[in-house]
C-alpha positions as CSV (number, residue, x, y, z in Angstrom):
1,X,2.0,-30.1,47.9
2,X,4.4,-27.2,47.6
3,X,6.2,-25.9,50.6
4,X,7.5,-22.4,51.4
5,X,6.1,-19.1,50.3
6,X,3.7,-18.9,47.4
7,X,3.5,-16.1,44.8
8,X,1.0,-14.6,42.4
9,X,1.8,-13.8,38.8
10,X,-0.5,-11.3,37.1
11,X,-1.1,-11.4,33.3
12,X,-2.5,-8.1,32.0
13,X,-3.4,-6.7,28.6
14,X,-1.4,-3.5,27.8
15,X,-3.6,-2.2,24.9
16,X,-7.3,-2.2,24.1
17,X,-7.8,-5.9,24.7
18,X,-7.4,-8.8,22.3
19,X,-3.7,-8.9,22.9
20,X,-3.5,-12.7,23.1
21,X,-3.6,-13.0,26.9
22,X,-5.3,-16.4,26.8
23,X,-2.4,-17.9,24.8
24,X,0.2,-16.4,27.3
25,X,-1.9,-17.7,30.2
26,X,-2.1,-21.1,28.6
27,X,1.7,-21.1,28.3
28,X,2.4,-19.9,31.8
29,X,-0.2,-22.0,33.5
30,X,2.1,-25.0,33.3
31,X,4.3,-23.3,35.9
32,X,1.5,-22.5,38.2
33,X,-1.0,-24.5,40.4
34,X,-4.1,-22.3,40.2
35,X,-5.4,-19.9,37.5
36,X,-7.8,-17.2,38.5
37,X,-10.0,-15.0,36.2
38,X,-10.5,-11.8,38.2
39,X,-12.7,-9.4,36.2
40,X,-15.1,-8.9,33.2
41,X,-17.6,-11.4,32.0
42,X,-18.5,-13.4,28.9
43,X,-17.6,-10.4,26.8
44,X,-14.0,-11.7,26.8
45,X,-13.0,-14.3,24.2
46,X,-9.8,-16.2,24.5
47,X,-8.9,-18.5,21.7
48,X,-6.4,-21.4,22.4
49,X,-5.0,-23.8,19.8
50,X,-3.4,-26.9,21.3
51,X,-2.8,-30.4,19.9
52,X,-4.5,-29.5,16.7
53,X,-7.7,-28.4,18.3
54,X,-9.2,-24.9,18.8
55,X,-10.9,-23.9,22.1
56,X,-12.7,-20.6,22.7
57,X,-13.1,-19.5,26.3
58,X,-15.5,-16.8,27.5
59,X,-15.5,-17.3,31.3
60,X,-13.4,-20.3,32.3
61,X,-9.6,-19.7,32.4
62,X,-7.8,-21.5,29.6
63,X,-5.6,-23.3,32.2
64,X,-8.5,-25.8,32.5
65,X,-6.9,-27.5,29.5
66,X,-3.9,-28.5,31.6
67,X,-4.4,-31.5,33.8
68,X,-4.0,-31.0,37.5
69,X,-4.6,-27.2,37.4
70,X,-7.4,-25.6,39.4
71,X,-9.3,-22.7,37.9
72,X,-11.1,-20.0,39.8
73,X,-13.8,-17.5,38.7
74,X,-13.1,-14.7,41.1
75,X,-15.3,-12.3,43.0
76,X,-14.6,-9.5,40.5
77,X,-16.5,-11.2,37.6
78,X,-20.0,-10.8,36.5
79,X,-21.0,-14.4,35.6
80,X,-23.7,-15.4,33.2
81,X,-24.7,-18.9,34.7
82,X,-26.3,-20.0,31.5
83,X,-23.3,-19.2,29.4
84,X,-21.0,-20.9,32.1
85,X,-23.1,-24.0,32.0
86,X,-22.9,-24.2,28.2
87,X,-19.1,-23.7,28.3
88,X,-18.7,-26.5,30.9
89,X,-20.9,-28.8,28.8
90,X,-18.8,-28.0,25.7
91,X,-15.6,-28.9,27.5
92,X,-17.0,-32.1,28.9
93,X,-18.0,-33.2,25.3
94,X,-14.4,-32.7,24.3
95,X,-13.1,-34.8,27.2
96,X,-12.0,-31.9,29.5
97,X,-13.0,-32.7,33.1
98,X,-13.8,-29.9,35.5
99,X,-14.5,-32.1,38.5
100,X,-12.8,-30.6,41.5
101,X,-10.9,-28.3,39.2
102,X,-13.3,-25.3,38.8
103,X,-14.5,-23.0,41.6
104,X,-16.9,-20.1,41.4
105,X,-16.6,-17.3,44.0
106,X,-19.8,-17.0,46.0
107,X,-19.2,-13.3,45.9
108,X,-19.2,-13.0,42.1
109,X,-22.2,-11.2,40.7
110,X,-24.7,-12.8,38.4
111,X,-25.4,-11.6,34.9
112,X,-29.0,-12.4,34.0
113,X,-31.1,-12.1,30.8
114,X,-32.5,-8.7,31.7
115,X,-28.9,-7.3,31.8
116,X,-28.5,-8.2,28.2
117,X,-31.8,-6.6,27.2
118,X,-30.9,-3.4,29.1
119,X,-27.4,-3.3,27.4
120,X,-28.9,-3.6,23.9
121,X,-31.6,-0.9,24.6
122,X,-29.1,1.5,26.1
123,X,-26.8,1.2,23.1
124,X,-29.7,1.7,20.7
125,X,-30.9,4.8,22.6
126,X,-27.4,6.4,22.2
127,X,-27.7,6.1,18.4
128,X,-24.6,7.7,16.9
129,X,-22.9,8.1,20.3
130,X,-22.9,4.5,21.3
131,X,-19.8,3.0,23.1
132,X,-19.9,-0.1,21.0
133,X,-20.3,-2.7,23.7
134,X,-20.5,-6.5,23.0
135,X,-24.2,-6.5,24.1
136,X,-23.5,-9.2,26.6
137,X,-25.0,-7.2,29.6
138,X,-21.7,-6.6,31.3
139,X,-22.2,-2.8,32.0
140,X,-25.8,-3.2,33.4
141,X,-24.6,-6.2,35.6
142,X,-21.8,-4.1,37.1
143,X,-24.2,-1.2,37.5
144,X,-26.4,-3.5,39.7
145,X,-23.3,-4.4,41.7
146,X,-22.4,-0.8,42.3
147,X,-25.9,0.2,43.2
148,X,-26.1,-2.8,45.6
149,X,-29.1,-4.3,43.9
150,X,-27.4,-7.3,42.2
151,X,-27.4,-11.0,43.0
152,X,-24.3,-12.8,44.0
153,X,-23.5,-16.4,43.1
154,X,-24.0,-17.4,46.7
155,X,-27.8,-17.3,46.0
156,X,-27.4,-20.7,44.3
157,X,-27.2,-22.2,47.9
158,X,-30.8,-21.1,48.6
159,X,-33.5,-23.7,48.6
160,X,-35.4,-23.8,45.3
161,X,-38.6,-22.0,46.1
162,X,-36.8,-19.1,47.8
163,X,-34.4,-18.9,45.0
164,X,-37.2,-18.9,42.4
165,X,-39.1,-16.1,44.2
166,X,-35.9,-14.0,44.4
167,X,-35.2,-14.3,40.7
168,X,-38.8,-13.5,39.7
169,X,-38.7,-10.4,41.9
170,X,-35.5,-9.2,40.3
171,X,-36.9,-9.8,36.8
172,X,-40.1,-7.9,37.5
173,X,-38.1,-5.1,39.1
174,X,-35.9,-4.7,36.0
175,X,-38.9,-5.1,33.6
176,X,-40.4,-2.0,35.2
177,X,-37.2,-0.1,34.6
178,X,-37.1,-1.3,31.0
179,X,-40.7,-0.3,30.4
180,X,-40.3,3.1,32.0
181,X,-37.2,4.1,30.1
182,X,-37.3,2.3,26.8
183,X,-40.7,0.6,26.4
184,X,-38.8,-2.6,25.5
185,X,-40.1,-6.1,25.4
186,X,-40.0,-7.5,29.0
187,X,-38.1,-10.6,30.0
188,X,-40.3,-13.5,31.2
189,X,-39.9,-13.9,35.0
190,X,-41.0,-17.5,35.1
191,X,-39.0,-18.6,32.1
192,X,-35.8,-16.9,33.6
193,X,-36.4,-18.6,36.9
194,X,-36.9,-22.0,35.3
195,X,-33.7,-21.7,33.2
196,X,-31.7,-20.8,36.3
197,X,-33.2,-23.6,38.4
198,X,-32.1,-26.0,35.7
199,X,-28.4,-25.0,36.2
200,X,-28.7,-24.3,39.9
201,X,-27.2,-27.7,41.1
202,X,-24.2,-27.3,38.8
203,X,-23.6,-23.7,40.0
204,X,-24.0,-24.7,43.6
205,X,-21.4,-27.4,43.2
206,X,-18.8,-24.9,42.0
207,X,-19.3,-22.4,44.8
208,X,-16.5,-21.6,47.2
209,X,-15.1,-18.9,49.4
210,X,-12.3,-18.4,46.9
211,X,-10.6,-15.6,48.8
212,X,-10.0,-18.0,51.7
213,X,-9.0,-20.8,49.3
214,X,-6.4,-18.6,47.5
215,X,-5.0,-17.3,50.8
216,X,-4.5,-20.9,52.1
217,X,-3.0,-22.0,48.8
218,X,-0.5,-19.2,48.7
219,X,0.3,-19.8,52.4
220,X,1.1,-23.4,51.6
221,X,3.6,-22.3,48.8
222,X,1.4,-22.8,45.8
223,X,1.7,-20.6,42.7
224,X,-1.3,-18.6,41.5
225,X,-1.7,-17.0,38.0
226,X,-4.1,-14.1,37.9
227,X,-5.7,-13.7,34.4
228,X,-7.3,-10.4,33.3
229,X,-9.7,-9.8,30.4
230,X,-9.7,-6.7,28.1
231,X,-6.7,-4.4,28.5
232,X,-5.5,-1.4,30.5
233,X,-6.7,1.1,27.9
234,X,-10.2,-0.2,28.5
235,X,-9.9,0.1,32.3
236,X,-12.9,1.9,33.9
237,X,-10.6,4.3,35.8
238,X,-7.4,4.5,33.6
239,X,-8.7,3.8,30.1
240,X,-10.0,6.0,27.3
241,X,-13.2,6.8,29.2
242,X,-16.1,6.6,28.4
243,X,-15.1,4.1,25.7
244,X,-14.0,1.6,28.2
245,X,-15.2,-1.6,29.9
246,X,-17.1,-1.7,33.2
247,X,-14.4,-3.1,35.5
248,X,-10.8,-2.7,36.4
249,X,-8.4,-4.4,34.0
250,X,-5.4,-3.2,36.0
251,X,-3.1,-4.8,38.6
252,X,-5.4,-3.2,41.2
253,X,-8.3,-5.0,39.7
254,X,-6.4,-8.2,39.9
255,X,-6.1,-7.9,43.7
256,X,-9.6,-6.6,44.3
257,X,-11.2,-9.1,41.9
258,X,-9.4,-12.2,43.3
259,X,-9.1,-11.3,47.0
260,X,-5.3,-11.9,46.8
261,X,-3.3,-9.6,49.0
262,X,-0.4,-7.4,47.6
263,X,2.1,-9.3,49.7
264,X,1.8,-12.2,47.4
265,X,2.6,-10.4,44.1
266,X,5.5,-11.6,42.0
267,X,5.8,-10.9,38.3
268,X,3.5,-8.7,36.4
269,X,3.4,-9.7,32.8
270,X,2.3,-7.1,30.3
271,X,0.9,-8.6,27.1
272,X,1.3,-6.5,23.9
273,X,0.4,-7.3,20.3
274,X,3.2,-6.4,17.9
275,X,0.7,-4.0,16.4
276,X,-2.5,-2.5,17.9
277,X,-6.2,-3.3,17.6
278,X,-9.4,-2.2,19.3
279,X,-13.1,-3.0,18.9
280,X,-16.0,-0.6,19.5
281,X,-15.8,3.1,19.3
282,X,-13.3,5.5,20.9
283,X,-9.9,7.1,20.1
284,X,-7.1,5.0,18.4
285,X,-4.2,7.3,17.5
286,X,-2.3,4.8,15.3
287,X,-5.3,3.4,13.5
288,X,-4.9,2.5,9.8
289,X,-8.3,3.0,8.1
290,X,-6.8,2.0,4.7
291,X,-5.6,-1.1,2.8
292,X,-2.6,-1.6,5.2
293,X,-5.0,-1.7,8.1
294,X,-7.1,-4.2,6.3
295,X,-4.1,-6.3,5.5
296,X,-3.2,-6.5,9.2
297,X,-6.8,-7.5,9.9
298,X,-6.9,-10.3,7.4
299,X,-3.4,-11.7,8.1
300,X,-3.9,-11.5,11.9
301,X,-7.5,-12.8,11.7
302,X,-8.6,-9.8,13.7
303,X,-12.2,-10.7,14.4
304,X,-13.7,-11.0,17.9
305,X,-13.8,-14.5,19.3
306,X,-17.0,-13.5,21.2
307,X,-18.8,-11.3,18.7
308,X,-17.1,-11.9,15.4
309,X,-16.7,-8.1,14.9
310,X,-13.8,-6.9,12.8
311,X,-11.2,-5.2,14.9
312,X,-9.7,-1.8,14.0
313,X,-6.0,-2.2,13.3
314,X,-3.0,0.1,13.5
315,X,0.7,0.3,14.3
316,X,2.2,-0.5,17.7
317,X,1.7,2.6,20.0
318,X,4.6,2.8,22.5
319,X,3.2,6.0,24.1
320,X,0.1,4.0,25.2
321,X,2.2,0.9,25.9
322,X,4.5,2.7,28.3
323,X,1.6,4.3,30.1
324,X,0.0,0.9,30.7
325,X,3.3,-0.7,31.8
326,X,4.1,2.1,34.3
327,X,0.6,2.1,35.8
328,X,0.5,-1.7,36.2
329,X,4.1,-2.1,37.4
330,X,4.8,-4.5,34.6
331,X,8.1,-6.4,35.1
332,X,8.2,-8.5,31.9
333,X,6.7,-8.2,28.4
334,X,5.1,-10.8,26.2
335,X,4.8,-9.9,22.5
336,X,2.1,-11.7,20.5
337,X,1.3,-12.1,16.8
338,X,4.8,-11.1,15.8
339,X,4.5,-13.3,12.8
340,X,1.8,-11.1,11.3
341,X,4.4,-8.4,10.6
342,X,6.4,-10.7,8.3
343,X,6.4,-9.7,4.6
344,X,6.3,-5.9,5.2
345,X,9.0,-3.8,3.6
346,X,9.0,-1.5,6.5
347,X,7.3,-1.6,9.9
348,X,6.2,1.5,11.8
349,X,6.1,2.2,15.5
350,X,4.5,5.2,17.3
351,X,7.0,6.9,19.6
352,X,5.1,10.2,20.4
353,X,2.0,12.2,19.8
354,X,2.1,15.6,17.9
355,X,-0.4,18.2,19.1
356,X,0.1,21.5,17.3
357,X,3.8,22.5,17.8
358,X,4.2,20.0,20.7
359,X,5.3,16.4,20.8
360,X,3.9,14.4,23.7
361,X,5.7,11.4,25.1
362,X,3.0,10.8,27.7
363,X,-0.4,9.4,27.2
364,X,-3.0,12.2,27.6
365,X,-6.0,11.7,29.8
366,X,-8.6,13.8,28.0
367,X,-10.4,12.6,25.0
368,X,-10.3,16.1,23.5
369,X,-6.5,15.9,23.3
370,X,-6.3,12.2,22.4
371,X,-8.8,12.7,19.5
372,X,-6.7,15.4,18.0
373,X,-3.2,13.9,18.2
374,X,-1.1,12.9,15.2
375,X,1.1,9.9,15.8
376,X,4.9,10.4,15.4
377,X,5.9,7.2,13.6
378,X,9.4,5.7,13.4
379,X,10.0,3.5,10.4
380,X,12.0,0.3,10.9
381,X,13.3,-2.2,8.4
382,X,10.9,-5.1,7.7
383,X,11.6,-8.7,7.0
384,X,10.3,-11.1,4.4
385,X,11.0,-14.4,6.2
386,X,8.1,-16.3,7.8
387,X,8.5,-16.6,11.6
388,X,6.1,-19.5,12.2
389,X,8.8,-22.1,12.5
390,X,11.0,-20.1,14.8
391,X,11.6,-21.7,18.2
392,X,14.4,-19.6,19.6
393,X,15.8,-16.1,19.4
394,X,18.5,-17.1,17.0
395,X,15.9,-18.4,14.5
396,X,14.6,-14.8,14.0
397,X,15.8,-12.7,11.1
398,X,18.1,-9.8,12.0
399,X,15.5,-7.1,11.2
400,X,13.0,-8.9,13.4
401,X,15.4,-9.0,16.3
402,X,16.2,-5.3,15.8
403,X,12.5,-4.5,16.0
404,X,12.1,-6.4,19.3
405,X,15.3,-4.7,20.7
406,X,13.9,-1.3,19.7
407,X,10.6,-2.0,21.6
408,X,12.4,-3.4,24.7
409,X,14.7,-0.4,24.8
410,X,11.8,2.2,24.4
411,X,9.7,0.3,27.0
412,X,12.7,-0.1,29.3
413,X,11.5,-3.6,30.1
414,X,12.7,-7.1,29.0
415,X,10.8,-9.1,26.5
416,X,10.5,-12.6,28.0
417,X,8.0,-14.3,25.7
418,X,7.3,-14.1,22.0
419,X,4.4,-15.6,20.0
420,X,5.0,-16.4,16.4
421,X,1.8,-18.3,15.6
422,X,-1.5,-19.5,17.0
423,X,-0.4,-22.9,18.3
424,X,0.8,-23.5,21.9
425,X,4.2,-24.6,20.6
426,X,4.7,-21.3,18.8
427,X,5.3,-19.4,22.0
428,X,9.1,-18.8,22.6
429,X,11.1,-17.9,25.6
430,X,13.5,-15.4,24.3
431,X,15.8,-14.9,27.3
432,X,14.5,-11.6,28.5
433,X,15.6,-9.4,25.5
434,X,16.3,-5.9,26.8
């Protein structure tokens, strides 16, 4: 066991999600003892390629692939127990053991089948004004949490009959809501209860007071890695509202959603793709709705790991990137999918927003402004060489290094990690380029 003071490293997405946080977490987990997922639900999809195999995670932190690491599903999540059970079973079939290595906060809220139904019906009712959710029930589950009518994971400790009655009551209650507002097909109370009873022993075995567990671990000198889903620009408070997720993807959400106190904070790692993507609807100043955007999508395999939806693609937006870095107190940068930019004659980066006669260098809050901005793009020299075999800074072409130096200078932050391919071995430490 470690001695001395522990610390918590936070890994956050700095764009609209899908930045490659799972790969960065997988890389950094080797230096930490515990990996904690602190917000979101099964709407997140992290793809990890290691030892010639591909793993897609929806709820469980990718650190579970590293032997000896403990993974925690924090109180800030909304957890679909049926999806979690399937994910655990899939890992077991591939030889990944979770015994004594995976804990579920008894304060995490449960996401049940009626949340998915409500999510789908709400989106359909909005017609052309839909947000573009994943349909995984995340928003309705968080709505229950905020309205204080949700179920926490601790209910899996109840004896079976009491648990079953409670679930049936909740399903009937939500069916009334669905019928009154949408006239939708109801969820079966008994079927839902039986499905949850089937996974109840597994869920109960994972339960823990994770806030207490993490405090004790940090007090004993252990290192904790806090893993977020989505990205700052999808944060409920600080993102492009209302085209956002239903939780806090910020450093504040990391503390609230894990129960870790601010005194333990160490590094805050901001993860940024070398270009930008987003899914769903909402503003996207640097979007390329043309063949160049499609080329980025195809080369970068920009399709959702959870939904398969094609992602909208565009140039790196440094206005938005600085905003997310400042708000989160980012100390170091990780740049992902850098290899995707190879083969371009020139590469563009957004350094400001033009609105009429003005050029903004700060990210505007209001959608009315953000919808009308024109990106100010700076054109940099491209490079033709493939980067996939690069393993050190000196292996990169001159133009690629100049691109990274430009980004680090404009962000006023060091780049500490660089991803040049999907495999674990294609993540480079680059000596804090600034």
